[in-house]
C-alpha positions in Angstrom: 2.1 -19.2 -12.5 4.6 -18.5 -9.8 3.6 -19.9 -6.5 5.2 -18.6 -3.3 4.9 -19.9 0.2 6.7 -18.1 3.0 6.8 -18.2 6.8 7.9 -16.0 9.6 9.9 -18.8 11.3 13.2 -17.9 9.7 15.3 -19.7 8.7 14.1 -23.3 9.0 12.5 -25.1 6.0 10.0 -28.0 6.2 7.8 -29.3 3.4 5.2 -32.0 3.6 3.1 -32.9 0.6 0.2 -34.9 1.9 -3.6 -35.3 2.1 -4.6 -34.0 5.6 -4.7 -30.3 6.2 -4.9 -28.2 9.3 -7.3 -25.2 9.3 -9.0 -23.1 11.9 -11.8 -21.6 13.9 -13.6 -18.3 13.9 -15.9 -16.3 16.0 -19.6 -16.1 15.2 -22.4 -14.4 17.1 -25.3 -15.4 14.9 -26.9 -15.1 11.5 -28.0 -11.8 10.0 -30.4 -10.8 7.2 -28.7 -9.7 4.0 -28.3 -5.9 4.0 -25.8 -3.1 3.9 -26.3 -0.9 6.8 -24.2 2.2 7.6 -22.8 2.5 11.1 -23.6 5.4 13.4 -19.9 5.9 14.0 -19.2 9.5 12.8 -17.7 8.5 9.5 -20.7 9.7 7.6 -21.3 6.7 5.4 -24.6 6.8 3.3 -26.3 3.9 1.7 -29.0 4.6 -1.0 -31.3 1.8 -2.2 -32.9 2.7 -5.5 -34.3 -0.9 -5.6 -34.3 -4.0 -3.4 -31.1 -5.3 -4.8 -29.0 -2.2 -5.3 -26.9 -0.6 -2.5 -25.2 2.7 -3.6 -22.6 3.7 -1.0 -21.5 7.3 -0.8 -20.4 9.8 1.9 -17.6 8.6 4.2 -14.7 10.6 5.7 -11.4 11.5 4.1 -7.8 11.7 5.4 -6.0 15.0 5.3 -4.5 14.2 1.8 -8.1 13.7 0.5 -7.1 10.5 -1.2 -8.1 8.0 1.5 -11.9 7.4 2.1 -13.1 5.7 5.2 -16.6 4.0 5.5 -18.3 2.4 8.5 -20.9 -0.3 8.3 -23.0 -1.9 11.0 -23.7 -4.8 8.6 -22.4 -5.7 5.1 -24.2 -8.7 3.7 -25.4 -9.4 0.1 -27.8 -12.1 -1.2 -27.5 -13.5 -4.8 -28.4 -10.8 -7.2 -27.6 -7.9 -4.8 -25.1 -5.2 -5.9 -23.1 -3.0 -3.6 -21.5 -0.1 -5.5 -18.9 2.3 -3.9 -19.4 5.6 -5.7 -16.4 7.8 -5.5 -14.6 10.6 -7.4 -11.4 10.0 -9.3 -9.2 11.6 -6.6 -9.8 8.7 -4.2 -7.0 6.2 -4.2 -8.0 3.9 -1.3 -11.4 3.0 0.2 -11.5 1.4 3.6 -14.8 -0.2 4.8 -15.0 -1.4 8.4 -17.8 -3.7 9.7 -18.4 -3.2 13.4 -21.5 -5.3 14.4 -19.5 -8.3 15.6 -21.2 -10.6 13.1 -19.4 -12.0 10.1 -20.2 -10.6 6.7 -21.8 -13.0 4.3 -21.4 -11.7 0.7 -23.1 -13.6 -2.1 -23.7 -10.8 -4.5 -21.6 -8.2 -6.4 -19.2 -5.7 -4.9 -18.0 -3.1 -7.3 -16.9 0.5 -7.7 -18.0 3.5 -9.8 -16.3 6.8 -10.6 -12.7 5.9 -9.9 -10.0 3.3 -9.9 -9.3 3.0 -6.1 -8.1 0.1 -4.0 -10.8 -1.5 -1.8 -10.2 -2.8 1.8 -12.9 -4.6 3.7 -12.3 -5.2 7.4 -14.4 -7.4 9.6 -12.8 -8.9 12.7 -15.6 -11.4 12.9 -14.8 -12.8 9.5 -16.0 -12.5 5.9 -17.6 -15.2 3.7 -17.8 -14.8 -0.1 -20.5 -17.3 -1.3 -20.6 -19.2 -4.5 -22.4 -16.4 -6.4 -20.3 -13.7 -4.9 -18.4 -11.4 -7.2 -15.8 -8.7 -6.4 -14.8 -6.6 -9.4 -12.5 -3.6 -8.6 -10.2 -1.5 -10.7 -7.4 -1.4 -8.2 -6.3 -3.9 -5.4 -8.7 -5.8 -3.2 -8.0 -6.7 0.5 -10.4 -8.8 2.6 -9.2 -9.1 6.2 -10.4 -9.9 9.7 -7.8 -7.5 11.2 -8.7 -5.3 14.1 -6.6 -2.4 12.9 -4.4 -1.1 10.1 -1.2 0.9 10.4 -0.4 4.1 8.5 3.1 5.2 9.3 3.1 5.6 13.1 -0.7 5.8 13.4 -3.5 3.2 13.4 -7.0 3.0 12.1 -9.0 0.9 14.6 -12.1 -1.0 13.6 -13.9 -0.6 16.9 -12.8 2.9 17.9 -13.1 6.5 16.7 -10.0 7.6 14.8 -8.1 10.7 14.0 -8.2 10.3 10.2 -5.9 13.3 9.4 -2.7 11.3 9.5 -4.0 8.2 7.9 -2.6 8.9 4.4 -1.1 6.5 1.8 -1.5 2.8 1.9 -1.5 0.6 5.1 1.9 -0.8 6.1 0.6 -3.4 8.6 -2.6 -5.2 9.9 -3.1 -6.0 13.6 -5.1 -9.0 14.7 -6.9 -9.9 17.9 -5.0 -11.3 20.8 -7.4 -14.2 20.6 -8.2 -16.1 17.4 -8.8 -13.9 14.4 -11.9 -14.3 12.3 -11.8 -16.4 9.1 -12.0 -15.5 5.4 -13.9 -18.0 3.3 -13.9 -17.4 -0.5 -16.1 -19.6 -2.8 -17.0 -17.0 -5.5 -15.1 -14.9 -8.0 -12.6 -12.1 -7.2 -11.3 -9.9 -10.0 -8.9 -7.0 -9.4 -6.7 -5.1 -11.8 -4.0 -5.0 -9.2 -3.3 -7.1 -6.1 -5.6 -9.5 -4.2 -5.0 -10.3 -0.5 -7.0 -12.5 1.9 -5.8 -12.1 5.4 -7.5 -13.9 8.3 -7.3 -16.3 11.2 -8.0 -19.1 8.8 -8.3 -18.6 5.0 -10.2 -21.1 2.8 -10.3 -20.2 -0.9 -12.2 -22.6 -3.2 -13.3 -19.9 -5.6 -11.6 -18.1 -8.5 -9.1 -15.2 -8.0 -7.8 -13.1 -10.9 -5.1 -10.5 -10.3 -4.0 -8.2 -13.1 -0.8 -7.5 -11.3 0.0 -11.3 -10.8 0.1 -10.7 -7.1 -2.2 -12.8 -4.8 -1.5 -13.1 -1.1 -3.3 -15.5 1.3 -2.1 -15.1 4.9 -3.4 -17.1 7.9 -2.8 -15.4 11.3 -3.6 -17.2 14.6 -4.1 -13.9 16.4 -2.0 -11.5 18.5 0.0 -10.7 15.4 0.9 -7.7 13.3 1.3 -8.6 9.7 3.6 -6.0 8.0 3.4 -5.6 4.3 5.2 -3.6 1.6 3.7 -1.7 -1.3 4.0 -4.6 -3.8 1.9 -6.8 -1.6 4.5 -9.1 -0.2 4.3 -10.1 3.4 7.3 -8.9 5.3 6.7 -10.5 8.7 4.4 -11.8 11.3 5.2 -9.9 14.5 4.0 -11.1 17.9 2.0 -8.7 20.0 0.6 -5.5 18.7 3.4 -3.0 19.2 2.4 0.7 18.9 -1.3 -0.1 18.6 -3.1 2.4 20.8 -6.4 4.1 21.2 -6.8 7.8 20.4 -5.8 8.9 23.9 -2.6 6.7 23.6 -3.8 4.4 26.3 -3.2 0.7 25.6 -5.9 -1.0 23.6 -8.4 -3.0 25.7 -10.4 -6.0 24.6 -13.6 -4.0 24.8 -12.2 -1.4 22.5 -11.1 -3.8 19.8 -13.9 -6.4 19.9 -11.9 -9.5 20.8 -14.2 -12.4 20.5 -14.6 -15.9 21.9 -14.1 -17.9 18.7 -16.3 -20.8 17.4 -15.2 -23.3 14.9 -15.2 -22.9 11.1 -17.8 -25.6 10.7 -20.1 -23.6 12.9 -19.6 -20.6 10.6 -20.3 -22.7 7.5 -23.3 -24.4 9.0 -24.6 -21.2 10.5 -24.8 -17.8 8.7 -22.9 -19.1 5.7 -24.9 -22.3 5.3 -25.7 -23.1 1.7 -23.8 -20.0 0.6 -20.4 -21.6 -0.1 -21.7 -24.5 -2.2 -18.2 -25.9 -2.9 -17.9 -26.6 0.8 -19.9 -29.0 3.0 -19.7 -29.7 6.8 -19.8 -33.2 8.1 -21.3 -34.3 11.5 -17.8 -34.9 12.8 -16.8 -31.2 12.2 -14.7 -32.0 9.1 -15.0 -29.8 6.0 -15.6 -31.5 2.7 -14.6 -29.9 -0.6 -17.4 -31.0 -2.8 -15.6 -30.4 -6.1 -12.8 -32.8 -5.4 -14.4 -35.0 -2.7 -11.5 -34.3 -0.3 -12.2 -34.1 3.4 -10.0 -31.8 5.6 -9.7 -31.1 9.3 -9.2 -27.4 10.0 -7.1 -26.0 12.8 -6.5 -22.4 13.7 -4.2 -20.4 11.5 -4.2 -22.5 8.4 -4.5 -21.4 4.8 -6.1 -23.6 2.1 -6.3 -22.7 -1.6 -8.0 -25.0 -4.1 -9.6 -22.6 -6.6 -7.9 -21.4 -9.7 -5.6 -18.4 -9.5 -5.2 -17.0 -13.0 -3.9 -13.5 -13.6 -4.5 -11.6 -16.8 -0.7 -11.4 -17.5 0.5 -14.9 -17.5 -0.8 -16.2 -14.2 -1.1 -14.6 -10.8 1.8 -14.9 -8.4 0.3 -16.7 -5.4 1.9 -16.6 -2.0 0.3 -18.4 0.9 1.6 -17.7 4.4 1.1 -18.8 7.9 2.7 -17.2 11.0 3.8 -20.4 12.7 4.9 -23.9 11.6 3.1 -26.2 9.4 0.3 -24.7 7.2 -1.5 -26.2 4.3 -1.9 -25.1 0.7 -4.0 -26.6 -1.9 -2.9 -25.0 -5.2 -5.0 -24.4 -8.2 -6.5 -27.6 -9.7 -9.2 -28.4 -12.2 -12.7 -29.4 -11.1 -12.2 -33.0 -12.1 -9.2 -35.3 -11.5 -7.1 -36.6 -14.3 -7.0 -33.6 -16.6 -3.3 -34.1 -17.3 -2.4 -31.3 -19.7 -4.4 -28.6 -18.0 -3.3 -29.7 -14.5 0.3 -30.1 -15.6 0.4 -26.6 -16.8 -1.2 -25.2 -13.7 0.4 -27.1 -10.9 2.8 -24.9 -9.0 5.8 -27.3 -9.4 6.0 -26.1 -13.0 7.2 -22.7 -11.6 9.0 -21.3 -8.7 8.1 -22.2 -5.1 9.6 -20.6 -2.0 8.5 -22.9 0.8 9.2 -22.6 4.5 7.7 -24.5 7.4 4.9 -25.7 5.2 2.6 -28.6 4.7 1.6 -28.6 1.1 -1.1 -30.8 -0.2 -2.2 -31.5 -3.8 -5.8 -32.9 -3.5 -6.3 -33.8 -7.1 -5.6 -37.4 -8.2 -3.3 -36.9 -11.2 -0.9 -34.7 -13.0 1.3 -35.3 -16.1 4.6 -36.6 -14.9 6.5 -35.0 -17.8 5.5 -31.6 -16.6 6.7 -32.0 -13.1 9.7 -29.7 -12.7 9.9 -28.1 -9.2 12.7 -25.6 -9.1 11.4 -24.3 -5.8 12.5 -27.6 -4.2 16.0 -27.5 -5.6 18.9 -27.5 -3.2 21.5 -29.8 -1.6 19.3 -31.9 0.6 21.8 -33.7 2.7 22.2 -37.4 2.8 25.5 -38.4 1.0 24.3 -41.9 0.5 22.0 -40.6 -2.2 24.9 -39.8 -4.4 25.8 -36.5 -6.1 22.6 -36.4 -8.2 20.0 -37.1 -5.5 20.9 -35.9 -2.1 17.4 -35.8 -0.6 17.2 -36.2 3.2 16.8 -39.7 4.6 14.8 -41.1 1.6 11.5 -39.7 2.8 10.3 -38.3 -0.5 7.6 -40.7 -1.9 5.0 -40.8 -4.7 1.7 -42.3 -3.8 -0.6 -43.6 -5.2 0.2 -44.4 -8.8 2.5 -46.6 -10.8 6.1 -45.9 -11.6 8.2 -46.5 -14.6 11.0 -49.1 -14.4 13.7 -46.4 -14.2 12.3 -44.9 -11.0 14.0 -46.5 -8.0 11.8 -46.6 -4.9 12.0 -48.6 -1.7 9.4 -51.1 -0.5 7.3 -48.4 1.2 7.4 -46.0 -1.7 10.5 -44.1 -0.7 13.6 -43.2 -2.6 16.2 -45.9 -2.5 19.9 -45.2 -1.9 20.7 -45.0 -5.6 22.6 -42.2 -7.2 21.2 -40.0 -10.0 17.6 -39.7 -8.9 17.9 -35.9 -9.0 19.8 -33.7 -11.4 23.0 -31.9 -10.3 21.0 -28.8 -9.3 18.6 -30.9 -7.1 15.8 -30.9 -9.6 13.7 -33.9 -10.6 14.5 -35.4 -14.0 11.1 -36.1 -15.6 12.7 -38.7 -17.9 13.1 -40.9 -14.8 9.3 -41.0 -14.4 6.9 -43.2 -16.2 4.0 -41.7 -18.1 1.5 -42.9 -15.5 -0.4 -40.3 -13.5 0.5 -40.0 -9.9 0.0 -37.9 -6.8 2.8 -36.6 -4.6 3.5 -37.2 -1.0 6.6 -36.0 0.8 7.9 -35.3 4.3 11.3 -33.5 4.4 12.4 -32.6 7.8 14.5 -29.5 8.4 17.2 -31.6 10.1 17.6 -33.6 6.9 18.4 -30.6 4.8 21.7 -29.1 4.0 19.7 -26.2 2.6 17.7 -25.9 5.8 16.8 -22.3 5.5 14.2 -21.0 3.1 15.9 -17.6 3.1 19.0 -18.9 1.3 16.9 -20.6 -1.3 14.9 -17.5 -1.8 18.1 -15.7 -2.6 19.2 -18.5 -4.9 16.0 -18.1 -6.9 16.5 -14.4 -7.3 13.7 -13.2 -4.9 16.1 -10.8 -3.2 13.5 -8.3 -2.0 11.5 -11.0 -0.3 14.7 -12.4 1.3 15.9 -8.9 2.4 12.5 -8.1 3.8 12.4 -11.2 5.8 16.0 -11.0 6.9 15.9 -7.3 7.9 12.6 -7.7 9.7 13.9 -10.7 11.6 17.0 -8.9 12.7 15.1 -5.7 13.5 12.8 -7.8 15.7 15.8 -9.2 17.5 16.9 -5.7 18.4 13.4 -4.5 19.4 12.8 -7.6 21.5 16.1 -7.1 23.3 15.6 -3.4 23.9 11.9 -3.9 24.8 10.6 -1.2 22.5 9.4 -0.7 18.9 11.8 1.4 16.9 10.9 3.5 13.9 12.6 2.0 10.9 12.9 2.4 7.1 12.1 -0.9 5.3 14.6 -1.5 2.5 14.7 -3.2 -0.9 17.5 -4.1 -3.1 16.6 -1.1 -5.3 16.5 1.4 -2.4 19.8 0.1 -1.2 21.4 0.5 -4.6 20.1 4.0 -4.7 21.5 4.7 -1.2 24.9 3.3 -2.0 24.9 5.3 -5.3 24.2 8.5 -3.4 27.0 7.7 -0.9 29.4 7.1 -3.7 28.6 10.5 -5.2 28.9 12.3 -1.9 32.1 10.6 -0.6 33.7 9.0 -3.6 33.5 5.7 -1.7 32.4 2.4 -3.2 30.5 0.5 -0.5 29.2 -3.0 -0.5 26.6 -4.2 1.9 27.3 -7.7 3.1 24.7 -9.9 4.7 26.1 -13.0 6.5 23.6 -15.7 7.5 24.7 -18.8 9.4 22.9 -22.0 8.8 23.3 -25.6 10.0 25.4 -26.8 7.1 26.3 -23.7 5.2 26.8 -19.9 5.4 24.9 -17.6 3.0 26.4 -14.4 1.8 24.5 -11.7 0.0 26.3 -8.7 -1.5 24.5 -5.5 -2.6 26.4 -2.7 -4.3 25.4 0.6 -6.0 25.1 -1.1 -9.4 23.9 -4.4 -10.7 21.7 -7.1 -9.2 22.4 -8.5 -5.7 25.0 -11.3 -5.5 24.4 -14.5 -3.6 27.2 -16.9 -2.7 27.2 -19.9 -0.4 30.0 -21.1 1.8 30.0 -24.8 2.6 30.7 -24.3 6.3 27.9 -24.3 8.8 27.2 -22.3 12.0 29.0 -24.5 14.5 32.3 -24.4 12.6 32.2 -20.7 11.9 31.3 -19.8 15.5 34.0 -22.1 16.8 36.6 -20.3 14.6 35.3 -16.9 15.7 35.8 -17.9 19.3 39.3 -19.2 18.6 40.2 -16.0 16.9 39.1 -13.8 19.7 40.8 -16.0 22.3 44.1 -16.0 20.3 44.0 -12.2 20.1 43.0 -11.3 23.7 44.7 -14.0 25.7 47.9 -12.5 27.2 49.9 -15.6 26.5 48.6 -16.4 23.0 48.8 -12.9 21.8 52.6 -12.9 22.1 52.9 -14.4 18.7 50.7 -15.0 15.6 48.5 -17.7 17.0 45.5 -15.8 15.7 46.4 -16.3 12.0 44.9 -19.9 11.7 41.4 -18.8 12.7 41.7 -15.4 11.0 42.6 -17.1 7.7 39.8 -19.7 8.1 37.2 -17.1 8.6 38.4 -15.0 5.7 38.3 -18.1 3.5 34.8 -18.8 4.6 33.2 -15.4 4.8 35.2 -13.1 2.4 36.8 -15.2 -0.2 33.6 -16.4 -1.8 32.6 -12.8 -2.6 36.1 -11.4 -3.2 36.1 -11.5 -7.0 32.9 -9.5 -7.1 34.2 -6.9 -4.6 37.4 -6.6 -6.7 35.5 -6.2 -10.0 33.4 -3.4 -8.6 36.4 -1.7 -6.9 34.8 -1.8 -3.5 36.7 0.0 -0.8 34.1 -0.1 2.1 32.2 -3.1 3.6 29.1 -2.5 5.7 28.6 -6.0 7.3 25.2 -7.1 8.6 26.1 -10.3 10.4 24.1 -13.1 12.0 24.0 -13.9 15.7 27.4 -14.9 17.0 29.3 -12.8 14.5 28.3 -9.4 15.9 31.2 -9.5 18.3 33.7 -10.8 15.8 36.8 -8.6 15.2 36.2 -8.5 11.5 39.2 -6.2 10.9 41.5 -9.0 11.9 40.4 -11.5 9.3 43.4 -12.4 7.1 43.8 -13.7 3.6 47.4 -14.8 4.0 48.7 -11.5 2.8 46.7 -8.8 4.5 44.3 -8.1 7.2 40.7 -7.4 6.1 41.1 -3.8 7.3 44.1 -3.3 5.0 41.8 -4.2 2.1 38.6 -2.4 3.1 37.2 0.2 5.4 34.7 -1.7 7.7 31.4 -1.0 9.4 28.9 -3.2 11.1 25.2 -2.9 11.5 22.6 -5.2 13.1 19.9 -4.1 10.7 20.0 -1.7 7.8 16.3 -0.9 8.5 17.5 0.7 11.7 20.5 2.6 10.3 20.3 6.3 9.6 22.5 6.4 6.5 22.2 10.1 5.7 25.7 11.5 5.1 27.2 14.4 7.0 30.9 15.3 6.8 32.6 15.4 10.2 35.9 17.0 9.0 35.2 20.2 11.0 32.6 19.1 13.4 32.8 20.2 17.1 33.5 17.5 19.8 32.2 17.1 23.3 34.8 14.9 25.0 34.2 13.6 28.6 35.7 10.9 30.7 37.1 9.6 34.0 40.4 8.2 35.0 39.3 7.1 38.5 36.5 4.7 39.3 34.9 3.0 42.3 36.1 -0.5 43.4 35.7 -3.2 40.9 36.6 -1.1 37.9 40.2 -0.5 36.9 41.4 3.1 36.6 42.1 4.5 33.2 45.2 6.7 33.8 45.5 7.6 30.1 42.1 9.3 29.9 43.4 12.9 30.7 45.9 12.6 27.9 43.3 11.1 25.6 41.0 14.1 26.1 43.9 16.5 25.8 45.1 14.9 22.5 41.6 15.1 21.0 41.4 18.8 21.9 44.8 19.4 20.3 43.6 17.6 17.1 40.5 19.8 16.9 40.2 23.2 18.3 36.4 23.0 18.6 36.5 20.5 21.4 35.1 20.9 24.9 36.4 18.5 27.6 35.2 17.5 31.0 37.1 15.1 33.4 36.3 13.1 36.5 34.0 15.2 38.8 32.6 17.0 35.8 31.8 13.8 34.0 28.1 13.4 35.1 24.9 12.6 33.3 23.5 15.9 34.3 26.5 17.8 33.0 26.4 15.9 29.7 22.7 16.8 29.3 23.5 20.5 30.1 26.3 20.7 27.6 24.1 19.1 24.9 21.5 21.8 25.5 24.1 24.6 25.4 25.9 23.3 22.3 24.9 20.0 20.7 28.2 18.9 19.3 27.8 16.3 16.4 30.6 14.2 18.0 30.3 12.8 21.6 33.4 11.1 23.0 33.1 9.2 26.3 36.4 7.9 27.7 35.1 5.5 30.3 34.1 1.9 31.0 31.2 0.5 29.0 30.1 -3.0 29.8 27.8 -5.1 27.5 26.8 -8.0 29.7 24.5 -11.1 29.3 20.8 -10.7 30.0 18.6 -7.7 29.7 19.7 -4.2 28.8 19.5 -3.1 32.4 22.6 -5.3 33.0 24.7 -3.3 30.6 25.9 0.2 31.3 28.1 3.2 30.7 30.0 4.3 33.8 30.1 8.0 34.8 31.9 9.6 37.7 31.8 8.0 41.1 28.9 5.5 41.5 26.8 6.9 38.6 25.9 4.4 35.9 23.6 4.8 32.9 22.2 1.4 32.0 21.5 0.6 28.4 17.8 0.7 28.8 18.0 4.3 29.9 20.4 5.5 27.1 17.6 7.3 25.3 17.3 9.6 28.3 20.3 11.4 27.0 18.3 12.5 24.0 21.2 12.1 21.7 18.8 11.9 18.7 17.5 15.5 19.3 19.4 16.9 17.6 21.1 13.8 16.3 24.7 12.9 17.4 26.5 11.9 14.2 29.2 9.9 16.1 29.3 8.5 19.6 32.7 7.1 20.7 33.1 4.8 23.7 36.8 4.2 24.0 36.9 1.5 26.8 34.1 -1.0 26.2 33.9 -4.8 26.8 31.4 -7.3 25.4 30.7 -10.6 27.0 31.9 -13.5 24.8 29.4 -16.0 23.5 26.2 -14.2 24.7 23.6 -13.2 22.1 22.1 -10.5 24.3 25.5 -8.9 25.0 26.1 -8.9 21.3 22.8 -7.2 20.7 23.7 -4.6 23.3 27.0 -3.9 21.5 25.6 -4.1 17.9 22.5 -2.1 18.9 24.5 0.7 20.6 23.9 3.2 17.9 20.2 2.3 17.6 19.5 2.5 21.3 21.5 5.7 21.8 19.6 7.3 18.9 22.9 8.2 17.1 23.9 7.6 13.5 27.2 5.9 14.3 29.1 4.6 17.2 32.7 3.6 17.6 33.3 1.2 20.5 35.6 -1.6 21.5 34.9 -5.3 21.9 37.4 -5.8 24.7 39.5 -3.6 27.0 42.6 -2.4 25.2 45.7 -1.2 26.9 46.3 2.5 27.6 48.8 2.8 24.8 46.6 1.0 22.3 43.6 3.1 23.1 45.5 6.4 23.0 47.2 5.5 19.8 44.0 4.5 18.0 42.0 7.5 19.3 44.6 10.1 18.6 45.2 8.9 15.0 41.4 8.4 14.4 40.6 12.0 15.2 43.5 13.2 13.0 42.3 11.1 10.2 38.7 12.2 10.7 39.8 15.7 9.6 41.0 14.2 6.3 39.1 11.1 5.4 35.6 11.4 3.8 33.9 8.9 6.1 34.1 7.6 9.7 35.0 4.1 8.6 37.8 5.3 6.4 39.2 7.4 9.3 39.1 4.2 11.5 40.8 2.2 8.8 43.6 4.7 8.4 44.2 4.7 12.2 44.3 0.9 12.4 46.6 0.8 9.4 49.0 3.3 11.0 49.3 0.9 13.9 49.7 -2.2 11.7 52.4 -0.5 9.6 54.3 1.0 12.6 53.6 4.6 11.8 52.2 4.9 15.3 54.2 3.0 18.0 55.5 3.0 21.5 58.8 4.6 22.2 60.1 5.3 25.7 57.2 6.3 28.0 55.0 7.6 25.2 53.7 7.3 21.7 55.4 8.5 18.5 53.7 9.1 15.2 55.2 9.9 11.8 52.5 12.5 11.5 52.9 14.3 14.8 55.3 14.8 17.7 55.5 12.4 20.7 52.6 11.9 23.1 53.8 11.4 26.7 52.1 8.7 28.6 53.4 8.6 32.2 51.5 5.3 33.0 53.7 3.5 30.4 56.9 1.8 31.5 60.0 3.0 29.7 59.8 0.7 26.8 59.6 0.5 23.0 57.4 -1.7 20.9 55.1 -2.2 18.0 51.3 -1.9 18.2 50.8 -4.0 15.1 49.2 -7.0 16.9 45.4 -7.1 16.4 44.9 -6.9 20.2 45.7 -3.2 20.0 43.4 -2.2 17.1 41.0 -4.9 16.0 38.7 -4.4 19.0 37.4 -1.0 17.7 34.3 -1.3 15.5 32.3 1.3 13.7 28.6 0.5 14.4 25.6 1.9 12.4 26.4 4.1 9.5 30.0 3.7 8.3 29.8 7.0 6.5 
């Protein structure tokens, strides 16, 4: 049985194995008699009762595809012996049943299906209780949730509203929960599904049996005001705050009256009210605690906790259980036998026998014993930080203890049951060595703080254990949320997996003959995680032993050494450039060489999105001399469809004169002229003609795939309204208004901003720069991190557009332009530029001088953002 525990709070890790658990509260309006009553909501649900205990459910309404069937119920309650049967035809793939009375559903009978093999979704925002004699037996997947709405693409199915069902096709991609506390899901019966099983609620208490034929069981606790996004295989992608995009049919914002937001009561009130004597494995004390009668354990339940004590046994080797909570600590009681001390059975079934991915979790084993020889927790492996523990046992600050129980003589513990400072307590990979334990039974109690861990991010450990899709989902969703939060809007995106990325990179290779590697760079307190995805083979995970502070300090030194007018006279940048290359590129260099990679698409962490990656140096060459480079803040948000730009028309606009406070750009007229000479299909506008209105007019007349803006762009700290692109005179377009240009309709393949500057050390300024392509609605953007001199900008741009007519991709064209400057094929001579591939380019603003443009100051600022192809 693999047992997974994940959390939205990336990337910190905390594990606590203890006896007290936090769980939650739910809303209840009052008890109801057992019955299944169709709602008068227009969905056309019919309930036939051939006898007192049989409910045959037919009718309903379908989506436009005909494969999704929607039912509405005023009440859905079953007593022992009752049977509710959804009767369908074989074309139905998904059944959705919403309960709208505002009362929790108490199900103590059988829920089943006849006529097809569809998935079944039951939605009741007030909560659902499956009693001790409850049975759910479905041929597909089963979802029980207290969500208020489900998302299908860009549309929502709302529990308490009428819905346009035509576009609600396929399977749901997200569940939205009330801004107040969400209802609870209590399971004390038996759930059997041939596919996945998911229990999603405000608090989830599962003491019954769950069997998943697909080995996929998800239990997620959501405190409310959240959207839980999922993927097809049933893994939770994220817990998003707020309910973005959730609207009523007239697109007005959802109101509490529309969605049935409730004033919640406590879980004990639920269990002592409508569900009293239904969940017999659970009792409620006078003090409000909940007692698990099978084990005798007493727990106090706070909002948003998940607790699982019942067996989870799939039909193919054990169901994969993942238990999630949307904020820090939650509690999990894994599968245990009904009586304590069953060593063999419990040893086989305890999650430490198999993989655990644990983040921000309190995990509690409530049974009294397990067989020590079977305790082998690979999910807790890692380098857990205190050097005093020696190379074999570096757990943080000695706070892992075993209690109660007796310990063998070879097991070194301190006086309070903690690890003592002795080497060799763990194996070299951070795993427990069972030979160090005595045969006596024991229970486990641990408190490992995130600050004590060298491996203090669950995401890195997820990659270590090979759960790449889970790691990618969490990482991509986190970084997508950063962009969306900064921009203040929800952006349509395409969730990715390692398989879909391999397919994408394979397609790009066939279209461009370019071998691309996608590189994720994740900074942590004591290390840096690197994940490489290529067109073939499994993803590659490597770890650099240098943490966030050191990496960001080196990045700052590199930028300062390149841009400071005094420091840039020599090669002062080389020390930091080589350090960063050693930390961020060298660990993956052998794999890149083995697969003959020529292009890197880098998706970096906060603080590295304004790093001049091209200037990293291995002691022999700059990084750009080894690879074409691109940078994206999130692959989810990247439009990677390939279109060749070798003969694409260009709309080039700019200004050489600006209002007070902005330096003039005297080389802009020559920049526009040079671009027009490189490509005949170029339309140019300068100074007075460089207005927002004229840009929009020209786009309507002839939407050129390339838009070149030779002007000031400022990415400043704070909100997007602080950052802007300068047009003629006093006209500015702030970043939050960039979508007004409608550059996505039809899409601009490449937006070039040749004179940008990004504030150093500010995460929001970085997001503005890195999210430029996303916010503009273009596939790719080429922009500069700092203001480059006239000669540097003109040299780079003129050579870039020449190469764009030759090279297969945008990043390859940028690389060739940068290499031409590094190698002296483009240089300053007299009062202009010379190129080995073209005649001289006069630049009257230049003093009569000669010199090289090989220093990174002149070329490393320019970054390809978004799709590098």
